[in-house]
C-alpha positions as CSV (number, residue, x, y, z in Angstrom):
1,M,23.4,-32.3,15.0
2,R,25.4,-34.9,13.1
3,S,26.9,-37.8,15.0
4,F,30.5,-38.9,14.0
5,P,31.9,-42.4,13.5
6,R,34.5,-43.6,16.0
7,T,37.4,-43.1,13.7
8,A,36.3,-39.5,13.0
9,G,36.1,-39.0,16.8
10,R,39.7,-40.1,17.1
11,R,40.7,-37.8,14.3
12,L,38.8,-34.9,15.9
13,A,40.4,-35.7,19.3
14,A,43.8,-35.7,17.6
15,A,42.9,-32.4,15.9
16,S,41.9,-30.9,19.2
17,L,45.2,-32.2,20.8
18,A,47.1,-30.7,17.9
19,G,45.2,-27.5,18.2
20,A,46.1,-27.4,21.9
21,V,49.7,-28.1,21.0
22,S,49.6,-25.3,18.5
23,L,48.0,-22.9,21.0
24,G,50.6,-24.0,23.5
25,V,53.4,-23.2,21.1
26,L,51.8,-19.8,20.5
27,A,51.8,-19.3,24.2
28,A,55.4,-20.0,24.6
29,P,57.6,-17.2,25.9
30,S,59.2,-16.7,22.5
31,A,55.7,-16.1,20.9
32,Q,54.1,-14.2,23.8
33,A,55.6,-10.9,22.8
34,D,54.4,-11.3,19.2
35,D,51.0,-12.3,20.5
36,H,50.8,-9.1,22.7
37,K,51.9,-7.0,19.7
38,L,49.2,-8.6,17.6
39,K,46.6,-7.8,20.2
40,D,47.9,-4.3,20.4
41,R,47.7,-3.9,16.7
42,Q,44.3,-5.5,16.6
43,K,43.0,-3.1,19.3
44,H,44.4,-0.3,17.2
45,V,42.5,-1.6,14.2
46,Q,39.4,-2.1,16.3
47,G,39.7,1.5,17.5
48,Q,39.8,2.7,14.0
49,I,36.8,0.6,13.0
50,H,34.9,1.8,16.0
51,S,35.7,5.4,15.2
52,A,34.2,4.9,11.8
53,S,31.3,2.7,12.9
54,K,29.0,5.6,14.0
55,D,29.4,7.4,10.7
56,L,28.9,4.1,8.8
57,D,25.8,3.2,11.0
58,E,24.3,6.5,10.2
59,S,25.2,6.1,6.5
60,S,23.6,2.6,6.5
61,A,20.5,3.8,8.3
62,R,20.4,6.7,5.9
63,M,20.7,4.3,3.0
64,R,17.8,2.3,4.3
65,R,15.7,5.4,4.8
66,A,16.7,6.7,1.4
67,A,15.9,3.4,-0.3
68,A,12.5,3.3,1.5
69,A,11.9,6.9,0.5
70,L,12.9,6.1,-3.1
71,D,10.6,3.1,-3.1
72,Q,7.8,5.1,-1.7
73,A,8.4,7.9,-4.2
74,R,8.3,5.4,-7.0
75,A,5.1,3.9,-5.8
76,Q,3.5,7.3,-5.3
77,L,4.6,8.3,-8.8
78,D,3.2,5.2,-10.3
79,Q,-0.1,5.7,-8.5
80,A,-0.1,9.4,-9.6
81,R,0.6,8.5,-13.2
82,G,-2.2,5.9,-13.0
83,E,-4.6,8.6,-11.6
84,L,-3.4,11.0,-14.3
85,H,-4.1,8.5,-17.1
86,A,-7.5,7.8,-15.6
87,A,-8.3,11.5,-15.4
88,Q,-7.2,12.0,-18.9
89,A,-9.3,9.1,-20.1
90,K,-12.4,10.5,-18.3
91,R,-11.7,13.9,-19.7
92,D,-11.3,12.5,-23.2
93,A,-14.6,10.5,-22.8
94,A,-16.3,13.7,-21.5
95,R,-15.0,15.7,-24.5
96,L,-16.4,13.0,-26.9
97,R,-19.7,13.1,-25.0
98,D,-19.7,16.8,-25.2
99,Q,-19.3,16.7,-29.0
100,Q,-22.2,14.2,-29.2
101,M,-24.4,16.4,-27.0
102,Q,-23.6,19.5,-29.1
103,A,-24.4,17.5,-32.2
104,A,-27.7,16.4,-30.6
105,L,-28.5,20.0,-29.6
106,Q,-27.8,21.2,-33.1
107,A,-30.0,18.5,-34.6
108,A,-32.8,19.4,-32.1
109,Q,-32.5,23.1,-33.0
110,A,-32.6,22.2,-36.7
111,R,-35.8,20.2,-36.0
112,L,-37.3,23.1,-34.1
113,T,-36.5,25.5,-36.9
114,Q,-38.1,23.1,-39.5
115,A,-41.1,22.6,-37.2
116,Q,-41.5,26.4,-36.8
117,S,-41.3,26.8,-40.6
118,D,-43.9,24.0,-41.1
119,V,-46.2,25.8,-38.6
120,S,-45.8,29.1,-40.5
121,Q,-46.7,27.3,-43.7
122,G,-49.6,25.5,-42.0
123,Q,-51.0,28.8,-40.7
124,Q,-50.8,30.3,-44.1
125,A,-52.5,27.2,-45.5
126,V,-55.4,27.6,-43.0
127,L,-55.7,31.2,-43.9
128,D,-55.8,30.4,-47.6
129,Q,-58.3,27.6,-47.0
130,Q,-60.5,30.0,-45.0
131,D,-60.5,32.4,-47.9
132,Q,-61.3,29.6,-50.2
133,V,-64.3,28.5,-48.1
134,T,-65.5,32.1,-47.9
135,D,-65.3,32.5,-51.7
136,T,-67.1,29.2,-52.2
137,V,-69.9,29.8,-49.8
138,T,-70.4,33.4,-51.1
139,S,-70.5,32.1,-54.7
140,I,-73.0,29.4,-53.7
141,Y,-75.3,31.7,-51.7
142,E,-75.3,34.5,-54.3
143,G,-78.0,32.5,-56.2
144,G,-80.0,32.0,-53.0
145,D,-80.3,29.4,-50.5
146,P,-79.1,26.2,-52.2
147,Q,-81.8,24.0,-50.5
148,L,-84.6,26.3,-51.5
149,T,-83.2,26.6,-55.0
150,A,-82.9,22.8,-55.2
151,F,-86.6,22.4,-54.0
152,S,-87.8,24.9,-56.5
153,S,-85.9,23.2,-59.3
154,M,-87.5,19.9,-58.5
155,L,-90.9,21.5,-58.6
156,D,-90.2,23.1,-62.0
157,A,-88.9,19.8,-63.5
158,Q,-90.8,18.8,-66.7
159,S,-89.8,15.2,-66.7
160,P,-88.1,12.6,-64.5
161,S,-84.9,13.0,-66.5
162,D,-85.0,16.8,-66.0
163,L,-85.6,16.2,-62.3
164,T,-82.5,13.9,-62.2
165,R,-80.3,16.6,-63.8
166,R,-81.5,19.3,-61.5
167,M,-80.8,17.0,-58.4
168,E,-77.3,16.2,-59.7
169,A,-76.6,19.9,-60.2
170,N,-77.7,20.6,-56.7
171,S,-75.4,17.8,-55.4
172,V,-72.5,19.4,-57.1
173,I,-73.2,22.7,-55.5
174,V,-73.5,21.2,-52.0
175,G,-70.4,19.1,-52.6
176,R,-68.4,22.2,-53.3
177,E,-69.4,23.6,-50.0
178,T,-68.6,20.4,-48.1
179,R,-65.2,20.0,-49.8
180,A,-64.3,23.5,-48.9
181,Y,-65.2,23.0,-45.2
182,D,-63.3,19.6,-45.2
183,S,-60.2,21.2,-46.7
184,L,-60.3,23.9,-44.0
185,H,-60.7,21.3,-41.3
186,A,-57.8,19.3,-42.6
187,A,-55.6,22.4,-42.8
188,E,-56.5,23.2,-39.2
189,V,-55.7,19.7,-38.0
190,L,-52.3,19.7,-39.8
191,L,-51.6,23.1,-38.3
192,Q,-52.3,21.7,-34.8
193,V,-50.0,18.7,-35.5
194,R,-47.2,21.0,-36.6
195,E,-47.7,23.2,-33.5
196,D,-47.4,20.1,-31.3
197,E,-44.1,19.2,-33.1
198,V,-42.8,22.7,-32.5
199,Q,-43.5,22.2,-28.8
200,Q,-41.8,18.8,-28.7
201,A,-38.8,20.3,-30.5
202,R,-38.7,23.2,-28.0
203,D,-38.8,20.7,-25.1
204,E,-36.0,18.6,-26.7
205,V,-33.8,21.7,-27.2
206,E,-34.4,22.8,-23.6
207,A,-33.5,19.3,-22.3
208,Q,-30.4,19.2,-24.5
209,R,-29.3,22.6,-23.3
210,K,-29.7,21.6,-19.6
211,A,-27.8,18.4,-20.2
212,A,-25.1,20.3,-21.9
213,A,-24.9,22.8,-19.1
214,R,-24.6,19.9,-16.5
215,H,-22.0,18.2,-18.6
216,L,-20.0,21.5,-18.9
217,V,-19.7,21.5,-15.1
218,V,-18.4,17.9,-15.2
219,M,-16.0,18.8,-18.0
220,R,-14.5,21.7,-16.0
221,Q,-14.1,19.4,-12.9
222,L,-12.4,16.7,-15.0
223,V,-10.1,19.3,-16.6
224,G,-9.2,20.6,-13.2
225,Q,-8.6,17.1,-11.9
226,T,-6.3,16.4,-14.9
227,H,-4.3,19.6,-14.2
228,D,-4.0,18.7,-10.5
229,A,-2.9,15.1,-11.5
230,K,-0.2,16.6,-13.8
231,D,1.0,18.9,-11.0
232,K,1.2,16.0,-8.6
233,V,3.1,13.9,-11.1
234,R,5.6,16.7,-11.6
235,Q,6.1,17.1,-7.9
236,L,6.5,13.4,-7.4
237,V,9.0,13.3,-10.3
238,D,11.0,15.9,-8.4
239,S,10.6,13.9,-5.1
240,R,11.8,10.7,-6.8
241,R,14.8,12.5,-8.2
242,T,15.7,13.9,-4.8
243,A,15.2,10.5,-3.2
244,K,17.3,8.8,-5.8
245,Q,20.1,11.3,-5.3
246,G,20.0,10.7,-1.6
247,A,20.1,6.9,-2.1
248,V,23.0,7.2,-4.5
249,A,24.9,9.4,-2.1
250,A,24.2,7.1,0.8
251,H,25.2,4.1,-1.3
252,Q,28.5,5.6,-2.3
253,Q,29.3,6.5,1.3
254,D,28.5,2.9,2.3
255,R,30.7,1.5,-0.4
256,R,33.6,3.7,0.8
257,Q,33.1,2.6,4.4
258,L,32.7,-1.0,3.3
259,A,35.9,-0.9,1.3
260,N,37.7,0.5,4.4
261,L,36.3,-2.3,6.6
262,R,37.3,-4.9,4.1
263,A,40.8,-3.6,4.2
264,H,40.9,-3.9,8.0
265,E,39.4,-7.4,7.6
266,R,42.2,-8.4,5.2
267,K,44.8,-7.2,7.7
268,I,43.2,-9.4,10.5
269,K,43.1,-12.4,8.2
270,Q,46.8,-11.8,7.3
271,R,47.7,-11.7,10.9
272,I,45.9,-15.0,11.6
273,M,47.7,-16.6,8.7
274,R,51.0,-15.3,10.0
275,Q,50.3,-16.7,13.4
276,A,49.4,-20.0,11.8
277,R,52.6,-20.1,9.8
278,R,54.6,-19.2,12.9
279,A,52.9,-22.0,14.9
280,A,53.7,-24.4,12.1
281,R,57.4,-23.4,12.0
282,L,57.7,-23.7,15.8
283,A,56.0,-27.1,15.8
284,A,58.3,-28.3,13.0
285,R,61.3,-27.3,15.0
286,R,60.0,-29.4,18.0
287,H,59.0,-32.2,15.6
288,H,55.3,-31.9,16.4
289,T,52.5,-32.6,13.9
290,V,50.5,-29.5,13.4
291,G,46.8,-29.6,12.9
292,Y,44.3,-32.2,11.7
293,R,44.6,-34.4,8.5
294,G,41.7,-36.3,7.1
295,S,38.2,-35.9,5.8
296,T,36.6,-32.5,6.5
297,G,33.0,-33.8,6.3
298,G,31.7,-33.6,9.9
299,F,34.7,-31.7,11.1
300,L,32.6,-28.8,12.2
301,E,29.6,-28.7,14.5
302,R,26.6,-26.7,13.5
303,P,26.8,-23.3,15.3
304,V,23.0,-23.2,16.0
305,A,21.3,-26.2,17.5
306,N,18.1,-27.5,15.9
307,S,18.1,-24.8,13.3
308,Y,18.1,-24.6,9.5
309,V,19.7,-22.5,6.8
310,T,17.6,-19.7,5.5
311,S,20.0,-18.4,2.9
312,P,22.9,-20.7,1.8
313,F,26.4,-19.9,0.6
314,G,26.5,-18.8,-3.0
315,W,25.4,-16.0,-5.3
316,R,22.2,-14.2,-4.4
317,E,20.5,-10.8,-4.3
318,H,21.6,-8.5,-1.5
319,P,18.6,-7.8,0.8
320,I,19.3,-4.1,1.1
321,Y,21.1,-3.0,-2.1
322,H,19.5,-5.6,-4.4
323,Y,22.6,-6.4,-6.4
324,W,23.9,-9.9,-7.1
325,G,27.0,-10.9,-5.2
326,L,28.6,-13.8,-3.4
327,H,26.9,-14.6,-0.1
328,D,30.1,-15.8,1.7
329,G,28.4,-18.0,4.3
330,D,25.2,-19.7,5.5
331,D,22.4,-17.7,7.2
332,F,21.0,-19.8,10.1
333,H,17.6,-19.2,11.5
334,A,18.3,-17.9,15.0
335,P,15.9,-15.6,17.0
336,C,17.7,-12.9,18.9
337,G,19.4,-14.3,22.0
338,T,19.8,-17.8,20.6
339,P,23.0,-19.4,22.0
340,L,25.7,-19.8,19.3
341,H,28.2,-22.7,19.7
342,A,31.8,-23.1,18.8
343,A,32.0,-25.1,15.6
344,G,35.2,-26.6,16.8
345,T,38.0,-26.3,19.4
346,G,40.0,-23.2,18.8
347,R,41.0,-19.8,19.9
348,V,39.1,-16.6,19.7
349,M,41.3,-14.4,17.6
350,S,39.2,-11.3,17.3
351,E,36.0,-9.7,18.5
352,Y,34.9,-6.3,17.2
353,Y,31.9,-4.4,16.0
354,S,31.5,-3.6,12.3
355,S,28.6,-1.5,11.1
356,V,28.4,-3.9,8.2
357,W,28.7,-7.2,10.0
358,G,27.7,-6.0,13.5
359,N,29.3,-7.8,16.4
360,R,31.8,-10.3,14.9
361,L,33.8,-13.1,16.4
362,Y,36.8,-14.8,14.7
363,L,37.4,-18.4,15.9
364,N,40.7,-19.8,14.7
365,L,40.4,-23.7,14.6
366,G,44.0,-24.2,13.6
367,I,45.5,-26.2,10.7
368,V,43.4,-28.7,8.8
369,N,45.0,-30.6,6.0
370,G,47.8,-28.1,5.9
371,K,45.5,-25.0,5.7
372,N,44.3,-22.6,8.3
373,V,40.6,-22.8,9.1
374,T,38.9,-19.9,10.8
375,V,35.1,-19.5,11.3
376,I,33.4,-16.1,11.7
377,Y,30.2,-15.4,13.6
378,N,28.3,-12.2,12.4
379,H,25.5,-10.0,13.7
380,L,25.8,-11.2,17.3
381,T,23.8,-9.4,20.0
382,R,26.6,-10.1,22.5
383,Y,29.6,-12.3,23.2
384,A,30.0,-15.1,25.7
385,V,33.8,-15.4,25.5
386,G,36.6,-12.8,25.2
387,S,39.2,-12.3,22.6
388,G,42.2,-14.6,23.1
389,A,40.1,-17.3,24.9
390,T,40.4,-20.9,24.1
391,V,37.1,-22.6,23.6
392,A,36.0,-26.2,23.2
393,R,33.8,-27.6,20.5
394,G,30.1,-27.0,21.3
395,Q,30.9,-24.2,23.9
396,V,28.6,-21.1,23.7
397,V,30.6,-18.3,22.2
398,G,27.9,-15.7,21.8
399,Y,24.2,-15.0,21.1
400,A,22.4,-14.3,17.9
401,G,21.3,-10.8,17.0
402,T,20.6,-8.4,14.2
403,T,23.5,-5.9,14.5
404,G,25.1,-4.3,11.5
405,W,23.6,-4.5,8.0
406,S,20.9,-7.0,8.9
407,T,17.2,-7.2,8.1
408,G,16.3,-9.6,11.0
409,C,17.7,-11.8,13.8
410,H,19.9,-14.6,12.4
411,L,23.5,-15.9,12.3
412,H,25.7,-15.3,9.3
413,F,28.3,-18.1,9.6
414,T,31.4,-18.0,7.5
415,V,34.1,-20.7,7.0
416,M,37.5,-19.3,5.8
417,V,40.2,-21.7,4.5
418,N,43.5,-19.8,4.2
419,G,41.4,-16.6,4.1
420,T,39.0,-17.6,1.4
421,A,35.3,-18.2,2.1
422,V,34.1,-21.8,1.3
423,D,30.8,-23.5,1.5
424,P,30.2,-24.3,5.2
425,M,27.8,-27.2,4.4
426,K,30.7,-29.3,3.2
427,W,32.3,-29.1,6.6
428,F,29.3,-30.2,8.8
């Protein structure tokens, strides 16, 4: 809490005395009737506000529920869209894989067909080679056993050169037989290789077919998941639309109720100003000095001891509606039940419940530099003084709460100068 210089203390004492004089003037017999009328009119206004407070509370609660439902619908829709995109990506990847697998299957089938054709050709080549061997051997043995014939030829040779020729001729005959058998063996080996290739191709085709069948099951599952995701997105789009309509309707109702409450608030401020002017006129007639004149720095005491401002006066985003507007006071950190002190000596002009501001308390501090200063305490959990009571600076006037349009326990403290909100920090 700020300490004041001695001169400021004298000024504040004078202000308190002037305030007491003003309040005394207001309490004079000539003003008591007007004061009673003001209280009666104020009670009537409070009754109107209280009659609307339940509907407005329900509307505000409905607005919060609708806003939460809208946020949830948006989050669920975003998540569902993400799931849909993921499912579509998996489906597209599966389709590409399916195309690749079909191409691989077709290639395997083509290789099998070619291998089967090669086997057929190999089988025919073996048959042809067998016929060739048969013809060759038959031709050779028609002249007798080649070995006996060769031996007889060597015995009949007349000279070494004749013997050489006979041996070479015999080698040619034997070579024909050997080559025929070698060609047959080669054809049989090639046929076996081609038959092995056919079996490998068959195994590959079978494996590709099984893989394609498994992939087809996965494809069907992914297509089903994609359809389910699309249906979920459509449902959530409808849910978001419904939630948005509910939020808009609740917001519009809140705006209407808020406009009505502001109209009542203006009337209360006008009455405070009329009382201030009446007090000034009566004081002038009696040659009294009305109010305090001097520096306003340090004029007010902080309403919450050992606290700090969580949201200052100025433009900010509304915590519920999320639009930018003037925050017409300081939000002080104050757990529920924290004592709230009078910022100055004055008179409690009004106490009432507003579904917007919760429990409110208007404290009229009188005239300061020729202008009326009124401070307002909002969101109180309960009051410590009654309407019409005169309170001293620092006296407990109520307790912090979270009534009305509030997101947590705190004090919203407003300073009004001639009915216009000003920055409270310039007055502490």
